[in-house]
C-alpha positions as CSV (number, residue, x, y, z in Angstrom):
1,M,23.8,3.3,-4.9
2,T,22.5,6.5,-6.5
3,R,19.2,8.2,-5.8
4,R,18.1,7.1,-9.3
5,D,18.9,3.4,-8.5
6,G,17.2,3.7,-5.1
7,L,14.1,5.2,-6.5
8,I,13.9,2.5,-9.2
9,R,14.2,-0.2,-6.4
10,V,11.3,1.6,-4.5
11,I,9.2,1.7,-7.7
12,D,9.8,-1.9,-8.5
13,A,8.9,-2.9,-4.9
14,L,5.7,-0.8,-5.1
15,H,4.7,-2.5,-8.3
16,A,5.3,-5.9,-6.7
17,E,3.3,-4.8,-3.6
18,I,0.3,-3.7,-5.7
19,A,0.4,-6.9,-7.8
20,A,0.5,-9.0,-4.6
21,M,-2.5,-7.1,-3.2
22,K,-4.4,-7.6,-6.4
23,A,-3.6,-11.4,-6.3
24,N,-4.3,-11.7,-2.5
25,D,-0.8,-13.2,-2.2
26,V,0.2,-12.6,1.4
27,A,3.7,-14.1,1.0
28,A,4.5,-11.9,-2.0
29,L,3.0,-8.9,-0.2
30,D,5.2,-9.5,2.8
31,K,8.3,-9.8,0.6
32,A,7.5,-6.7,-1.5
33,T,6.8,-4.6,1.6
34,R,10.1,-5.7,3.2
35,D,12.0,-4.9,-0.1
36,K,10.3,-1.5,-0.3
37,L,11.2,-0.6,3.3
38,V,14.8,-1.7,2.8
39,A,15.0,0.4,-0.4
40,I,13.5,3.4,1.3
41,E,15.9,3.1,4.2
42,Q,18.9,2.9,1.8
43,L,17.5,5.8,-0.2
44,G,17.2,7.9,2.9
45,A,20.9,7.3,3.7
46,I,22.0,9.0,0.5
47,N,23.3,12.5,1.2
48,G,23.8,15.6,-0.9
49,G,22.6,17.6,-3.7
50,G,19.3,18.5,-5.3
51,L,17.2,16.3,-7.6
52,E,18.0,16.1,-11.2
53,P,15.0,16.2,-13.5
54,D,14.9,12.5,-14.2
55,V,15.3,11.7,-10.5
56,R,12.5,14.1,-9.6
57,E,10.2,12.3,-12.2
58,L,11.1,8.9,-10.5
59,A,10.3,10.4,-7.1
60,E,6.9,11.6,-8.4
61,E,6.2,8.1,-9.9
62,A,7.1,6.5,-6.5
63,Q,4.6,8.9,-4.8
64,R,1.8,8.0,-7.3
65,L,2.4,4.3,-6.9
66,N,2.5,4.7,-3.1
67,E,-0.9,6.5,-3.3
68,T,-2.2,3.6,-5.4
69,A,-0.9,1.1,-2.9
70,R,-2.6,3.0,-0.1
71,I,-5.9,3.0,-1.9
72,Y,-5.6,-0.8,-2.3
73,V,-4.9,-1.2,1.4
74,N,-8.0,0.8,2.2
75,L,-10.1,-1.2,-0.1
76,L,-8.8,-4.5,1.3
77,A,-9.5,-3.2,4.9
78,A,-13.1,-2.2,3.9
79,N,-13.7,-5.6,2.4
80,V,-12.5,-7.3,5.5
81,R,-14.6,-5.0,7.7
82,R,-17.7,-5.8,5.5
83,R,-17.1,-9.5,5.7
84,L,-16.7,-9.5,9.4
85,Q,-19.9,-7.5,9.8
86,M,-21.7,-10.0,7.6
87,L,-20.3,-12.9,9.6
88,A,-21.5,-11.2,12.8
89,G,-24.9,-10.7,11.2
90,D,-24.4,-7.0,11.1
91,A,-24.3,-6.2,7.4
92,G,-24.3,-2.4,6.8
93,G,-25.1,-1.6,10.4
94,Y,-28.5,-3.4,10.3
95,R,-29.4,-6.4,12.3
96,P,-31.4,-9.3,11.0
97,N,-34.4,-8.2,13.0
98,G,-34.4,-4.9,11.0
99,R,-33.3,-2.6,13.7
100,V,-30.3,-0.3,13.2
101,A,-27.2,-1.3,15.2
102,A,-26.1,1.3,17.8
103,Y,-22.5,2.5,17.6
104,A,-20.6,4.2,20.4
C-alpha cells in the first residue's frame, strides 16, 4: 500500500464516519471508526520519503475531515448532555423551582 492509497482509505472512512453521525447510525459509526483506525495504523507503518504534492493535499483533506468529525462528536455530546439535564429536571442549570443549580 502507498501513502496515497492509505490516505484515500482514511478519507473514505472519515466520510463514512461523518455520514453515520449525521444519520445517528451507531452500527455504521462503529464500522467506519474501526476502518479508519485500521487505515491509520497501516498508513503509519509506511516508511520513507517526503510527501509528494498530491499526497500532501490528501493529508490536508484528511485533517479537515477529521476536524469536521470532531465537531460532530462535540455536538452529539452536547446534545446528550442537554437531554440528560432535561431528563433530570435541570435544563440549562436551572431547577424547576427557579433557583440556579450549584456546580462544584
